[in-house]
Structure formats: C-alpha cells, structure tokens
N, C-alpha and C positions, 0 to 999 in steps of 0.2 A: 718491136716485140712486148713493147711497155704496154700498148694501146692493147694489142691483145690478152695480153693477162688482165685488165683491167674488165673486158668485154666479160672475159670467161667467169669472173669473178662477181659480176653483177647478174650474170645467170646461174651459177650455183646460189646467190645468195636468193633469187626467184624459186626455186627447186626449194629450196629449206622453208618457205616460210607458210607458217601453220598458223589460222584462224586470224590470219590480217597482221601478224607480228613480221616485220621483216626484218630479218637475221642475215642482215648482208655483211661481205664477207670486207674486212679493211687490211691496210697494212700496218694498223697499229698491233700489236701484241701485248700482254699482261700477263707477268711472273712475279709470284712471291719474292720478295727479297730472302725470308726464311722458307725454305721447304720442309723443314722434319715437321711439323705439326700434320701434313696432308699425310704420313704414314698411318697415323692411329684414329683416321678418319671414320675407318669401318672393324671400330672396335666392336665388338658383341654386346658391349654393355652403353654403347652410346644412341641414341635413338636421334637426338637430332643437336646440329653443329650448328651454330650461333655465330655468324663471323660480324666484324667490327673492321669494314678495311679505309685504307687509308692512305693515299697517293704520296711516291716522295717523291721530294726536291718539287714541289709546290707551292707557293706561296697562299694564292689561293687555291684550295683544294676542288675542283669539279665535280664533286662528287656531292659537296653541300650547296653547291649552285646550279642553277637550271637545271634541275632536276625532271623539271616536265608533270606528268601526272603519276610519276615514283615519287612514292612518301618514302623519305631516308634510304636514298638510294645506295647510301653505306652499311645499310643494314641487313642482310641476306639471311638464308637459314636452307639447310642441306638436310634431308633425311631419307632413309628407305624404307620405314614403315609406315603404315596407317596410325601407328600410337603418335609418331612425330606429326603428320597432318593434322591429327586432330587437336594437340598443343597448338597450335597456330589459330583451330577456331574460338581458342578460347580467351576472356579479357588479357586485355595485353599486361597487366599485371598478375596473374596466375601464379606465377611465383610467392607472390606477397600473401594472394586468399589460401593458396596450399598450405604455407606456414614451411616452403622451399623443399614441400614434399616432392609435387610435379615435377622440380629442377630438377630429380634425380635422372640422368642419361642424357642432361641437356649439355654439351659441352660448348659455352663461349670459347672463342678463338680472334683476339686481335691481329689483324693481318696488314703488313705493310707491302704494298704492290708498288712497281717501277713499269714505264713502260718504255716499249722499243718501237722507231725511236722514241726520244724524248718528246714534250710535247706534244706527241701526237692525240694522246686521249683526252686534252681540253680543245683541242680542234675538231674532234667527229662528233655528230648531233647528240641528242639524249636518247633517243634510242639505240645507236650504235653503242653508248656507253652502257644500256644496261643487258643488251645482247655479249658484248665481251665481258661483265662480270658472268653473265648467267653460263656461256660457253667455259671458262674457266673453273666455276663450281661443278660442271657437267661432267669433266674432263679431270676431275683429279685435281685441277692444277697443273694439268700435262705432267705429273708425276710420272703417271704411265699410261701410254696409247692406249684407248681402248679399240679392239675391232668391232666389227659388226656381228661376230657370235656372240663375243663378251656381251653385247647388249642384249642378243635375243635371248641369251641366258638368264641374265637378270630381270627381264621380263617375264618370263615363263615362270621363275619362282619366286616372284613378286620381291624381287630386290631390285626393284627402279631406283634410279637416284633421281631425285627431284631437288629444286633451284627454286626457291619461293621468296619474293620481297613481295614486299605492300604498297599497292596502289590506289586512288582514286578515284571513283565510278561517279560521273553524274547522274544521277537518279532523282529523277526530277526537279532538277535545280538544287538539289543538296549533294553535300559531298560523302560520298558513303566510300570507306576505307575496308577494304579486303584484300587476300590474297592472291597471289599470281604464282601460280604453280606451274614450271617447265621439267620437261624429261625427253630422253633422247629416241625416239624411235630405231626400232633397229635397219632402217632404211635411211639413217642419218639425219631424217629431218628431226625439225625441233618444235613439240607438242607443247602448248601453254592454252592452260585453263585458269578462268577464276574460280576459285573455292566455292563452293556453295555448301552451306550449313549444314552440319550432319543433323538428320530427325533427332537423335538421340540428346544432343546437345541444344538443339532446339528446346527438346521437352524439357530438361533439365532448367533451362534458363525460366520454359515457361511457369515450373514448380515455385522458382523460387520468387517470380514475381505474385505467383498465388498466394504465397506465404508472406507478400506484403501488405498485399489486398488484405489478407484475413486481420492482423492486426492491425489495418486502419479502420475497418469494419465492426473487428472482435476486441482491439486493444483495450477498451473499459475491463473487460471482466479479468485483465491480469491484474488489475488493482487487489490487494488483499480485500478480504470481504471485511473483515473486522475493524477496517478503518472507517468505513462508514455504514455499518450494521447497527440501525439501534439496539438490538437485542444483545449488543457488545460492547457498543460504548455506553450505555446506561440500562439497564433492564430495570425495570421496578417490583420489588417483592414486598409483603405482606408478612409483617412478624408480629404473631399473635402472642399480647400479653397474660400470665397466668394471673394478674394483677392487677388492677388498673391503676397509673400515676397519677397523682395528685399535685395538680400545682395552681397558684394562682396568677389571672390572666389580668392584664390592664391596658385598655386600649382608648388610645387618646387622638383628638387632631388640632389640639391646642401646642402651640411651639413653646410657650413658658409653663408646663406642667412640672413640678417639680416631684420626683418619684423614685426612689431605691429599689433597682432592680438588678437581678443575675444575669439577662437577658435581654438586649435589646435587637427587635427585628425593624426594620427599614420598610417603605412599601418596595423601595429594590427587591430586597432578601424576600419577602412573599409574593413577588409578581406570578410565579408560574404555582404557588398553592392554591388552586381552585376550591376546592373542598372548604379550607382554612378560612379563604376571604369570604365565602357564602356563610359562613358559622360567624363569624364576627361582625357580619354587616348584620346581624340580629342581634348582637349585645348592646349593650349601652355604652355611653362612653363615660371616661374620665371615672370608672366605678371598678372596683377588685371585685373580681368575678371568679368564684374556686370554680377549676376545670377538672378534669380527668382524660386520660389518655389511653382508648381499651387497647389501640393496635398500633403499631410503628407501620410507615413507608418508607423507606429505605431505596436509593437506588446504588445499584450494584453494575459496575461496572467487568465487563469479560476479562479482563487480565488481570481483576483481583480476587477470580475464583477459579477453579480446573475443574471439568469432568472427569469422570471415570477413567475416560479412553487415552488422556492427552495430558499426560505427567509433563510438565515446564524441565525438560530436560537437552534438549537439543544445543547444539555448537551455538548455531548461529544464532538461536533465541538466547539463548545466555551470555555470549558476547554482545547482543541488541540491548539485552535488560543492563548487564552492568557498566556498558561503556555509553552508550546511546541515553537510555533513559535514569542511566550515572545512582544504578543500584548496589556498584560498590560501595559506596557513603556508608554501608549498613556491616562491612569489613573490619575486624577490630582494627588496621593500622591508619583508615580512613575518618572513620569515625569522630576522630578527635578534630582532626582537622579541616574537615570539609563543613563544619558548622559552624568555625572560627571566621570572624573579619577582616576582609583583606587590608583594612585601616591598622590591623595592628591596635597597638595602644592610643591611635590617633581617632578611633572610633567615634567619642561622643563630639568631637568638632564637626562631622559628618550629619546631614540630617536624613539621607537615605540608606538604610541597612545593605550593606553587601557580603558576602559569604563568599567563602571557596566553592561551595556547591552551586552557587548561582552563577558564580562567574563559568564553572565549568559547565552547566548546563546550554546558559547562551551561546558558549563558544562551539560546543557540540552542535547545535539546532543550525548554527549558521553554519558549521564544517558540512552538515547533512545536505544542506543547500546545495551544496559543489561537489558535494560526491555523490549526488543521486544520477547525475548523467556521466557518469563515468564509460557507459556503454559509446554516448555519442561524442566523449572526447576523441575517444581511439577512432572511431570514425574521423572525425576531423585531423586527425594525427596522420592516417592514413592517406586522408585526401593532398596533405599538403607535402606527404613525403615521398610521396608514392606515384601520385595521380594528376597532379595539379601542372607537371610540367609537361607531361605527353599532352594532356587536353588544352592546353593553350598550343600548345606546337601543332595540333594535330586543325584546330581553329583557326589557326593563322595562315596554317596550308590551305586551307578550305577556301579564304578569302584570296588569297593569293593567285587560284585557279577559278575565282569569279561563282563559287559556289557556296551554298547556306550551310551552316551547321546540320549536322543531321543528327533527331533525336530516337534511338532505339530503346522504343518503351520497357524489351524484355531486359533489353542489357546495359541500360544508362539508370543508373541512378538521379535523383531529383540534387541531390547536392553535388551533382557529375556535372548537370543540366547548367545549373542555377549557382552553384559557389555556397561556401559558409558566409559572403558577406554579403548575400542577396539580401533583398530589401524583405522578403516572404522569412528570410530564417532570422534577420533582427528581430523582425515582429515578436518569433517565436523567444527568441531570447527574454525579449523587455516581459511577454507576458507570463513568461515562466517566473522570473523571480518577480514580477505585480503578485503573483497569488499567494507568495510566501509572504511577502509585503502585505497584502490586504489580511491575511491571518493573523500575522504577529504584529499588527498593531496596536499599540495599549487601545486604543477606543473598542470597547465591547463591541460596539453597535454595529460598527462595520464590518470586525472581523466574526462575529455571530450572523452577521445576514450570509456572509459569502460562504461559511461552511454550510450552516443552515439548507440553505439551496443545493448548493452541490451535495450534499449528506443525504437529503431528502430523494432529490435527483436518483442517484445509485442507488438509493433502496429501493424505493421503484422498480428501477433495471432488474433487482435483483427480486422481486417480487412477480416480476414477467414470467408464465408458464405458457412455453411454446407448444404444449399439447390444446391450450385454452384459444391459442392466435390460428392454431388448425381446426378448431371446431368452429368458429365464428367464419372462417375460409366455406370452408364445408357447408355452413349455414346458408351464406349466401348464394353459393353455387347451386344449393337447393330448392330455396326461393321460389322458382316455377314451379319444380314440381309440385311443391306442396298447395301453390295455391291458383294453379290453370291448370292442372292435372295432364291430359295427351299433350293439349297445345305446348306445352313446355317443349316438344320435341322438335314443335318449328320454329319455336323461335330461342330457342338455344345459341346457334349461332349469333344471333345478333345480340342478344342479354349476353353474351360472354363476350363479344368486343367489346360492349358497354363497359362491363364490369368487369375486366380485366386491369384497366390501370388503377382504380381501387382497390381491387384485391390484391396489385402490385403493392402499394400505397401501404395498405396495411400489416402485409409482410415486412415493408422492409423498415417501417417504424417500428415494430413490434419487436422482429427479430433480429433486427442489426443493432446491437450497443449505442456505438457512435451516433449514427440516425437518431435513435430513442434520446438521448440525450440531449441532443441538439433541441430538440422540439420541448425536452423534458424541463431543460433548463430554463428555458422562457416562460414556461408553463408555472414553475414555483416562484421564479422572480415578478412573475406577474400575484399570483396567491402570495407570497412573504410580506410584500410592500402593499400596505393598507389598501387590501384587494378584500372587499366584504362581497358576497353573492348577494343579491336580490333574491327575496324570495316572495315571489309576485304570484299569484295564482293563475296560471294562462288560463286556465278555462274557464279563467270568470265570466259570465255571460255582460259583467259592466263595463268590461273592456273589450274595446274593439281596436283590432290590428289590419293592419296593409297583407295582403295576400303573402307579399315576398316577405313579412316580416314572420309570418307563422310560418314558412317554408325553413326560414333560417333556424327559427326554434326547434324546428321540427329533426333540420339534421344534427343541431347540434345535441338535440337529446339522443338519437342514435346513437353519435360518438361518444358520449359519457357512456350510456349503457356499453358499448364496444369496450371501453377500459375497464371497466367496471370489469367485466365477463374476464379480459385475458390477465387481469393483477388477482393473485390467489390471496391475498392482504393488503391492499392499498391504506394507505393509514390516510387519516385527514390529517388536516393541517391542525387541529388543536388537540391533537393528541400527544403526549407526552413534553419535548421541550418543544415542539415544533408549531412555534407560534407567529401570528402577525405582527411585524414593526411597523408602526406607523409612520405617517410623513405628513406631517400639521406645519404646512409652508403658504397657508393661505386657506382659500374658501373658491367655491363655486368653480366657475370653467377656470382661472388661473390655476387654482387647484388640482383642476383633473388634468391640466396640460401638464405641471410640473409632476405631478406622480405617473404620468406616463411615459413622458420622457426618462425618468430616473427609472422604471420597471424594463423599457427600452434598454439605457445602457448597462444596469445591471446586470440584464440578459447577455447583452451583447459581449460586458466583459468574461463572463461564465463561460460560453460557447469559445472567445476567442483562447482562454486560457484551456478549455479542452483539446482542440484541434493544435494549440501551439505543442501541448505534452504529444499529443499523439503523430504528430509529424514528427518530433523528436529521436520516440520510439520507432518508428516507423523506419528512420535512415537507420539507426543502429539495431535493430530488427535484423535488417536486410542483409547488414552487412557482418553479422554474425552467422545468419545462413549459409549465407554467400562461403563465410570461411569453412564451414562444416563439409558444407556440399563438395568442394574444392580438397579440402583434405583426407575428406573418405572416399573421394575419386585419387588423388596420389595414394593412399593406403591401396586400396585394391590394384591400379595397376602397377606398382612398385611391391607387390606382398612381399616378394623374394627380401629386400632389402628394408623392410619395414615391419613384419609381422613379429618379429622377434622383441622389440619396442613397443608394439601393441601390446603384445601378451604382457609385457611385461607393466603396463601402464594399469592393465586392467586388472592385475593381482593388486595391483598397490590401490584401486579402489575397492575392490573385494574384503580386503584389508582394513580398508578405512570405515567401512561400511559394517561390518562386524565388531570391530574394537567399539565404536560408539552406539551401535546396537545393542551391545549388552548392557550399556549403561542404560539406556530407553527400558529392556523387557524387565530389569531388574527393580528402576524405579516403578513401572505399569504395576508389577506384581504388588508391588508393596500400597501402591495408591488406590487399588480395589480395595483391598485387605482392609486397609483404613477406613475407606468408606461403607464398605457392609460393617464393618463394628460401629460406624457410628448411627448407621441407619436403625441396626440393631439398639440403639440407646434412643432412638427418637419416640416419643408415645403417639398415637395417632396419627402415624406416617401412612399406613397401609389406608385408612378411611380418606384422608386426603386422596391418596394417588387414584384409588378407584373411580375416582371423579373421572367425566369426560372433560376434554382438552377445551370444548367449549364454556362448560360449567367452573372450571376450576383455575384458578389466579397464581401466580407465582408466589409461593412461602418460604419465610425463611424460619428456621425450626431451633429453638434454644436444645441446650441438651442439661438436664438435668445434673448435677455434680454430686459428689458424693455427700452423705448425711454429715460427714463432720466439719465438712466446710459450706459455707453461707455463700449464697448468692452474689455476683457482682451487682450493684445498682443500676440500672440504667436511666443515665444522663444526658441532658442536652447542652451540647459544646459546642463553641460559637470562637473557637481560638484562628483558623486558618478562613479562607475566601467565604465558606458557606455554611451554613448551619451544618450539623451533624448530630446524630445519636453516638453516643458510645455504652454499646450493647456488649453484655458480655456472656460466654457461650451458646452465642452465635454461629453454630459449625455445619448446617446442612441448609442447602437453597433447593428447591426442588421447583423448577416451571412449570409450566402449564402441559407440557409433555414428555413430565415425569423423567425428567433429566437430571440426574444429582451430581450436585458439584458441593465443594467444601473452599474456605478461605485459601488463598495461596500463601498467605503468612502461616495458618494451620500448619500444611502438608510440610513448609519446611523445619516447622517446631518439630514435628513429629516425625520426620528423618532425622533428627540430631537427636535422636532418646537413646540412651543406651542400655541397648536391647541388640542380644545376636542376632544378626541377620538384616537389623534396621540397616539402609543403605548408606547414612551421612548425609551431610553436604551435595549438592548436586556439582560447584566445580571444584571440590575434591575429586570425584570418580571422574570430571570430565580430563582434570589434568592425570589421572593415572591412564587412561585409556589413551590419552596423546603421549606420554610415554611408552606404553605398548605398540601402540602404530609406530613409535618413532625408527624403536627398536626391529620391527618386523623389515619397515623401510629401509634401512640400513643393510639388512641381512640380504635383502632384496638386490640392494646393492651391490655385494661382492657376489651374489650368484651372478648377474648379469657380467661384470667385469674378468669374470673366470670363464665364462663358457667363450665371452667374445676373443679374450686371448688365445684361449685354445684352439677355436673355433678360425680364425686367422692363421696360428703355426702349423696345423694339421688340416688345411682346407676343408674344412666340413662344409657340407651346406648347408644352407640358410633354413632350410626344413629340420636338421637335424639339429641345427642352432635353437631352434624355437622350440620344438619338442624339452631340449634338454635344460631348457631356462624356465619351461613349464613345471617340469619335473622337480627343480630346486626351487622354484615360488610356490610350490604347494606342500612344504617340509614344514613350516610354521602349524598350517593348518592338519597334518594330520599328527603331530605331535599335540595340538591341544585335543583332538579328539580320542588318540587312544590313550596318551598319559594321565592318570588319575588325580581329578583336581580335589584340594577342600573348600567345598563351597558350605555354607553355612545358610539354611531356609530357614526365613521369617515364618515366626506361629505365635499367634496373635493371641492365642488361647494361654501361654505362660503367666506365671503371676507376676510375672519383673514388668513383662508390656501391658498388661494391664493397670498396674503401678504406674507406671510411667506415662500413660496415654492419659489415667486419671489425673496425673498430678497438672498435665500441661492443658486440660479439660476447663480444671477448676482456675488457672491462673489466665485463661485467656480470655482477652475482649480487645475490643476493636472500631473502630470511628467508622461509622457509613454516612454516607448525604443524607440530609432529608428530604424525600421526592415530595411526601404533602406531609400535612399534619392534621390529625383526625383528631377534635378535641368533642367532649361533651361537657353541661353542663353538671355539677359534682352536686348532685339532688342528696338534700338529708334523708336520711333513712330511718324512719318512727317506727318502734314496734306497733303490734294493731294492738295491745293489752295497753301499752303507755298511751296511746294516742285514744282511747273509748275512760280509760280513767280520766286522764285532762279533760277530756269534754265531758264530763260528767261532772268534774269538781268545777269547772269555770261556765259559770252562766255566760250568756249571750250578750252581757250589758257589762262582762268585762274583758271582752274579744280585744276591746283594742286598748286596754290598759298600758300604763306604761312597764308596769311588772312582767308581762306578758310578753312584750315587743324584745325587752331587756332580756328574756330567758332563750326568745329566739335569735336573735342575735348572738348570744354566746354559743349557742348551738351551731349558728352556721360558722363562726370564727374557729371551732374545734373540730368542723367538717364531721356534723351529726355523732358524735363520739362521748359517750356518758364520761362524766368526771368522777374519780374515785374523791376518796377522804382526804390523801394527802395533797390532790394539785390544789383543793379546797383552801386547804390551810396553806398552801404558798400562794393563791391568790390575794387572801387577807393579810401577806404580807407588807411591807412597803415599798413603792415602785425602785425605790430607792436600791434596797436589797434585791429585789428583782431583777434589776439591770446590773447590778455587780455580780449577782452568781453568772448570766449570763455570760459578760465581760470575761469569767476565769473560764466556763464552760467553752467559747471560741478561742480562749488561749489555747487551752487542751488540746483541741482540735487542728491546731495549726501543727501539729508534732507528727500527726495522724499521715494516713496513708493520702496522698495527693490528691485518688481518686474519689474518695469518700468526703474529699473537703469539697472540694469543686463541684460534688454531684448536684445537679438540679435538679431532679425529680425523684427525690428519695418515695420510696413508696411506703405508704401508710405515716407520711410524718406528720406531726401535730406542731401547732403555730397556738403558743400557751403565753408568749410574752408579747409587752406594747410592741416591741422591735419587730418582730414577726405578724404582726398584726398591719404594719404599714409599709412591709416590704413584699414585694412579685417576683416570682420567676421568670414570668415573661410581659416583655414590654412592647407593646405595637404599635412603633410611632408612627403615624400618619400624619404627620402636619407638614410632611412636604408634599406640594402641591402636584399632582398628576399631572406632569408634563413629559412631552414625547422629545427627546431630541435625538433623532435618528444619527443624526450623522456629525454626534459632536466627537471632540479628537481627544478629551480629559474626562477626568471622572463626574463623577454625580454633584451636580449641581444644589442638592438638598444642603438647609443652614440649618444649625439648633444651637440652641445656647449650650455652650458646654457647660456653665455652671449649673444648668437645669438637669442634663442628664448626669446624673453622679454616678460614679459605680459602687460597688458593695464597698462599706465601708471599713476600716480598721478597726475590728470593737477594742482590742489591747491600749488602743492610744484615746477611746473615746473618754469625755468625761461626764457626770451626772449632767452636764446642764443643757446635754443635748435630747434630753427630754421635752424640755421647755423649747426648743428652737426646732424640733421635731413637725416636719408638715402634715397638716391633718389627713389621714387619707381616708373616706369613707370605704366600709366593708357591708356590702350589700348583702341583704339575706337572698337568699337562693329562692326563699319561699315568693317572694316578691318583685323577681325579675321578671 
C-alpha cells in the first residue's frame, strides 16, 4: 500500500511540472505556527505581502543553507496585482529611494514554520523545499482550501495569486538575479515564469542613466559663471577726471637711494601695469618728475556692483554673504568684536596679527571644503546603510555558484560596482582636497597658476558658440559642392566616410563641455607656463621645410582657424590678468625638457581635478535623480494616500515663494528708480551710450555733488595688499553693452534713507518675510490636522480630504488679495528723498583696485604773450644764463603757475621761519579729516617749501632684480635697506636741524627731460 502511494505521488508530480520545474509531492508538510496573519492577506489595501520564513526547532535552519539557485530562500513575496509584480522589478532598495512612499500597501510578515513529521524539511532536496514553500503561499497557508472553480474565477478576474522568490541565473558566466513567480492554473498545474523586465521600467532606468551621462558630459555648466567669468571677476573701467591729478614721481634702480615718499611701488606691484611700465621706461632714473594723471583705470569685481534687474535680496545670497563671506561684521554687534585680536592684551608679544575676523574666515573656508560635497556624503550614507549588505550578499552568493558578478549598466551605479573605498574614488577624494589646498597655498605663484589655467579654460568654454560649431560642420560638408560642382554627388559617400570622424571629433570637443575642458586645460597649461609662440614667417622663401612639416603647419593653421571661429570672444593670453608664468630652471635642452614636464604635470593635475569633481557630481546627482523618480512614482501609484500631503507641501512652497518674492519686488522697484535717478544726474551719458559696443569702453561716471559741498579729492592709497584709488562720487558704471550698474555699498546706503517707501536693510525685510511665512506654515499645519482628524472619524474619502486641505490652504492667499493693505509707494520726486540722496552722494567714497596707471609728463604751460615778451627781452646770448635757468627751475617747481606778491614775500623769509610755519600747518592738518590728511593726489596742489621740493608722491623702486621664482613657497625675495626707504616723517617732532641733514634730490626741469 505504501509503494502504490509513492508511485501515485510521483505521477502527480510529473503531471504538475511546468517549464521544467518539478513539483513532486512528499510526505513532508509545512504549516505556520500562527495562522492569524493569513486572514488579512487579501485586504484590499495590501498590494504585496513580504514573508520572512523561519523553521521551528532547527539549530541549523535549512532555509539559510544549501539553497541551490534560490537566493534567500527564506524571503518570499505574494501578490495578486500587476502593481505588486512591478515593485519586484525595481531596485532592491526601492523603499529607501522612494522615501518609503512605494512601501504603502506592502505588508511584511515574519512567519514561523513547523514541519510534519519533524525534521523532514531538512532531509528533502533544495527543489522540494522551494516547491513546499511555493505551494504553502499559493494555498493561502492552507487556511482555506481552494477549489478549481475558485482558481478559475481568480484567473478571469485578474486576481491570480503569485508566489515569487529571487533566483540567480547563469548569464554568459555572470550571475544575474531575477524574480521567479509561480501561480496555480485552473487544472491544478503550477506555472512558473522568470519575470521579464517591464518596458516602462526599463525606459525609466534608461532615462536615469541618460541623466547621469549628461551630468558627466555637461557637468561643468552647472558651475556658476560668476566664479570664472572675467567680466564678473574683475572688469576694467575707465574713470575720466575733470581735472588732472598732479603728482611727483621718482624712479630708481638703486637700493641705496634715500628719498621721502608717500607711496612706494615695487616691481611686483606694477607687474600688470603694462602702460605704466612703458611710460616709466622712457623716464630718467633718480630724478623727480612732475606728472599728471588724466584718467583712472580701475578693476571692478562683479560682486561689488549690481545691475538694474538683480538686487541682492535673495535668501540664499544673503546667507552666503553674511555667513560665508563674513559680511556680518558690518552689523553693530559684530563690528566691535571682529577686528579685535584673538590674543587680547598679549597681542604685542606675537609677531603676526590675528583677529577674530581672520579666524572666522579661515574656519568658514575650511568648513565649506567639507560642506560642498554634502550630496555625495548622502550617497555614501545610503550605500553603507542600505546597499552594502545586500551587494556583498549577492556577490558572495554568485561566487558560491561559480559565477562572476554581473554589472547592469542601467541599474547599477559606479559606486555600487566599485565601492566608495575603491582606488578610483580614493584618488577622486585626494584630488578634490588637493584642488583647495593648491588654491589656498601661501605661495601666490602656485595658486595663481592653477586659478589662471582653470579660469581661462572655463571662460573659453563660456565663449563657445554652438551655432558657430554647426556652421563649421556645414562648411566642411559643403566643401566638395563648392569646389567640385556636380562631381561632389559622386564623391559624397567617400567624402562622408572620410570626414565623419573629423566632424564627430569637432562636435564632441566644442559641444561637450567636459571633453572641451579636457583639451582646453592642457592648452592653457602649455600657454601659461613659459610658452612663447615663435612668430616665424612660414611663407618666407629663404626657409625650406620638409613636406611633412608643411602639412603639419597647414593642419595646425586650419585647427587654429576653426578654434577662433567657434569662440565669440576668444581672449588672448596677454589680456587682463592672464599672463605667462616664467619658468627659469636652466637653458637649452634641459630647460625645454623641464618646461615640458612641468606643463604636462600641471595639465594632468588640472584634468584629474576636473574628472574627480565630475565623478563625485555624477554619483551625487544620480542618486538624487533616482530618489526624485521613485518618489514621483510612489506619489502617482499611491495618489489616494499621498495627494493631500503633496498638495499641502505645494502650498508651503507657493507661500514661501510669495513671501520672499515680495521682498525681491520691492527692492527691484527701488533699484530701478535709484539707477534712473543717478543716470539723470550723470553728464554726457547719452553721448557715451550712443557709441557702438566695439568702440565703447567700460566707463565709470562721477556725479557732481550740490554746489554747497566740495568734491571729495581722489587719493592713491596702499593700505592693503594692492594699490587702490579712493574716489568720491563714483556712482555709475556703464559697460560696453550699455548695462548700467551702481556700487553695492551705495545701494545699501540708499536703502537705509529715512524716506516713506524706502525698503530699509535687506536682512530686516528677509526676517519679516520669514516671520510671515512661519505664521502661514503654522496655519496650514492646523488645517491639515483638522482635515485628517475629521476625515478618519467620519470616513471621508481621500479625494474629499484633499479638496478640504486645498480649500483651507488658500485662505491666507484670499485674505491677502481681498483685504485692503496699507502700502506706501516710493516717490523719488519728493523733496525729502532728493535731500537724502544728495546727502548720501556728497559723502559717498569707495576704494577701487588700480588696473593700470596712465600718466603723462606735467609740461609747464606758458602763455603766448609772456613767451613772446620773454623772447624779445632776452637775447640769444642770454638764453643759457644762470638767471634764466633759475627762473625756469622755479617755474617747474611751482608746476608752471605764476606767483603772487605774497608768495614772493614768503620766499624772502628765512628758511627756519618757513619750516616752522610748515610744521604748524601740518600739526593743524592732523586734526582734520583722515581722508584729506592721507590724500596723495590733491588736485592743483602747490609745492612751495623746501620740504615739498624733496618729497615725492610715487616712489617706483626697481632695485629688486627681476628674477622669476615660479614655485617659491614664501613671499618675495626682494631686499631693500629699511633705513633708506623712510616713510613720511612726523613734522610735529622735527627739529630745525633737519634742513641740514635732508637728502638733496634734483628737481628736473620738464623742458629739458
């Protein structure tokens, strides 16, 4: 009887086999210890059941050992809908990527199983274990026995029960993990199929992969342009002066020169002043030369001026300026503390000065280095928290099956395939930090090299015109039709095959920013480090070259032509701050080899830094895109449960934008009104703006103050790291494209004027907007609580709850638009505003870095009548008389101005009285305004005393040898005797004996220079 039963079971097993899966019956039965969970499996709100099985009374659970091709035999899924089967097609951590929204309707359960007879489950084969678990799930854990009619009804109503588990398949020697789902047919057969990826899910992963590829190719475009745009970094503006500045200049190459000066300029200070270097090269050395400055050339950074349509009112920009750029020191509580020394009373004992502001800036810069890759930190957290265990388990399981790890290009990320501790990622981390270290090095030569190469490369990328690239490609394609006529139709296929690779290369280089920067970084690394183009006449008949060299030269010429065509504004190396960094490490062959090695190493370093940033950006952006895609999917498929939360979140975003946009609109209106008012005050603005952009230079305009107030004198100051002009009433900047801008400091001062309608400080309005937004958020929170509370009590549908949430959420907007508001509009034509703005204009002054120094010799001006009379009275024999020389010398000292009788009387007084009077005058000037005291370029100043004759405004010290130390780690190596370079003395403490010991400086006659 037992043998007949065994044969019958074998026959039934053969009949129920489908797709090669043996579902043979055994004497072993499985039952859950607790069957209560099985009653709720068909709940309408459940789309997917997830079971975690465990055997009872087993020291070594057979579900965890010897599982064959079944991966995690202890984990199974049960579903009746396509929604549930679609979830199994997603990534294994879809719950994390969707922020648990896709887990709505997923019911996990831990089930404890017991076998009967005990121990039989461990003695059967792996395939039989899987079949027992599969039948247990398909039969609803034997709580209710299904008939064939019930199974047929389920198949017709699309409510078929599927039992799915994960298996590994041999895919050309690689282990590919898939889900195998089985269901019962009406005839009792078991139908198992390997789940095939859905076309829409595959398209989703393809789109995510395309986004990653686009980030890799176009990632550099995500960097804000103001970080490398030359026009934003430092634009050159010209300020025309109504009256020339009069100064005295002294140029020397001697280290032992004794001269008194107001400002000393070294070779390093004037290294970028090209015109100034050309002019002083024609001046004699060790002579005092009267000069005049007709115009000022200044450098204006984009962050110091604002255009008409970009008021600095953004919340993120305000936080960045105050916290990152440490502009919070301008506020009243901080301005007293930030400039104090961290050493307090022990400051004199330390050599270097260190203030709290310097410490805060250093700390913020270091902190920003670690805060910038926050998205990548999140990516690493997700990997180690939710991915690493599963990936290691799959990798080990594939090895146990003798299979290699399978890499899915669309589903697997680089960090999942390599891990964050792979050598590639470690190199990316190293180059990331090396980038900031190289920029922050104390050696300016190294940091300037790196910044100059990167800035020029990104600037060129910004100047590439894609339409010009298309024109170049079309010109190449039409070349045979232009030169061969109808024969081009015959040669078109061959020509296309030959030129297709070249056209593809041109398109990739100029249209894909990452590839473009790869080549451009090497290009600028070669040009920036001691590279000089050899200007040799290639067409000279005296030079003979090999045909191969001629072809190479021709190809190079064509490439250069294409390069210039696709750039709308290709900047030369010598423009602005972009200069060549010399490399003097030898001569001849050794020099060339070292130069090439340095160029290659610098290029490789810059490119490595670029790809390190891009790799980290691709991984961070990829995970963010996946989170967005899976979250949107969860919101759509679970709209009934999530729509009210989404609508509330959208309302919060709408109100946040509305609150902060009101601040922006008020400042935008104010900024436009202020710029219009300043433009009306500027003279000759329309004349300058009417010029074409090619002929117009960027100009800064000064506004004439009211007649009762004197102009602020322009002064040359050198109190910081670079020379600067202190200019008063400079209120408007107009670039070559007629874009008006005003100084940011002026905008902030005008915002604080006490006029009805003036917006006030930016941070005050942002705090008010934040307070309003917080009140609205609290109101929306209470609306949502009320809707959810009554919705659960009265069983209101999710659609009605969503509508109620939206209705309550729009109440603040309705109140804002219906109720009257007390708003004061700004009127610039009122007397109070004009008085306030006139007061600000009269007192406004600001320092601007010097871009170049335009100087001219101060030639004495003699009237025609005086010159004729002088020539008639003085004979030819008296031209060289000492009296005439003395007269001309005095005229040159006085800048060509006639003396009156009072000055002649003062000249006749003893020198001691003149010096004593001069000392008293200087003592009185010390109590006056500091700006007037330190003014270095007082307009129309007269030099009447002996001290003035031996005093110069600009002292150009060329005594330091012009040597290049490109990789020097510390400051300049120049050495000047401190005793010979004395600053301006304190005339109050001077003694009369100073006249006898004063160094004699020859005053040069301008007529004889």
